[in-house]
N, C-alpha and C positions, 0 to 999 in steps of 0.2 A: 501184537500191540493193542492194546485196548483205546478204543475211540476216545477221544478228548471231549471233555463235557462241553456245554454251549459257552459258556465263561470262559475256558481254554480255547475255544476257537476263536471267540472274540477277541482274545490277548494275542493269538497266533496270527490272525489276520492283519491285527495294528503291528506287530512287527516284522509282518513280510511287507508291508505296504510299500517300504522304501528300497525294497530289493529289486534288482535286475535279473532278468532269466540268465542261468549259468549254463542250462542245457537246451539245445534246439533240435526239434525233430521235424525233419523237413521232407524232402522227396523221395529220400531212400527209405523212410518209415523207421521201424525199429531194427536197425542192423545193430550189430553184437558191439560195435564200437559205442553207439548211443547209450545202449544198456551199460557198458562198462563205465563210462562217463557219466551216466545217472548213477550209478552206484557209488562211484568215488565221490562225486558231489554231495550226496545224502551221507557218507560216512564223516566227510570233512564238515559241513555245515548244518545237517540236520534239517535245517529249513531252508526250501530252495524254490525257486520258479523255474517252471520249464515251458518254453515257448512251442507250441505244437501248431506248426505251419503247412499241414496237409489237409486237402480235401475240403469237405462241407462239415457242416456240424457233428451229425452222425459219425463220420470218420474221426474227428477229432475225440469225440466223446467214447468211442472204442479204444483209440491209441492211449488215452488217458488211463482207462480202466486198464489196459493191459500193461501198461507203465507202473500202475500201482500194484498190480499182481505179481509182476515179474520181480520188482524191487522190494516188495514187503512195506510199501509207503502209505500212509494215510491222506487222502485227499482232503485239504483243509478249504480249499476255494478254488472254482474256476470262474474266470472272467474273460469272455472272448476267448480268446486263444492262448490264454495265460493259465497255466495250473500251478496252484501252490501246492507242495509234498512236504510233509513230515515224515521222518523215520528217526527217532531218536537213538543216541549212540554214548552208552554209559562211559565209553573210552575217548569221547570228543576232545578234541583240542580246544579249549577255551578261546584262544585267539582266532581260531577260525570259525567255530560255531555261532550260528545266527542267534540260537537260543541263549547261549551263555553271554554273548557279546552285549545283548538288548536288556539285559537284567539288570 
C-alpha cells in the first residue's frame, strides 16, 4: 500500500473524526482474537479507530506499530490512546466502508 499524500491524510483524518473505536487492545495485548477482529474490521470498514489501553506511551506506540505491521494497515493518526488505521479493500461493501460512505 502506498502512503497517502498529505492532502489525502487531511481528508482521512476529517472522515475519521466522527468514528468510534471498533477494536480495543487491552490487558491481554495482541491476542489472536484481537488480530482477527482487526482484520475483519479493516476488510469491512477500511478506515477504523483502534483504542490501545495498555501500559505507558512507549508500550502503546509499539503495540500500534505491531498492529500496522501484522495487518498491513497504514497509521493515519494517533491521538492519545486512539489510533486511526487505513487499509483499502477494492471489494469492500460500500454500505459498510467508511471511505465510500463519506464521499
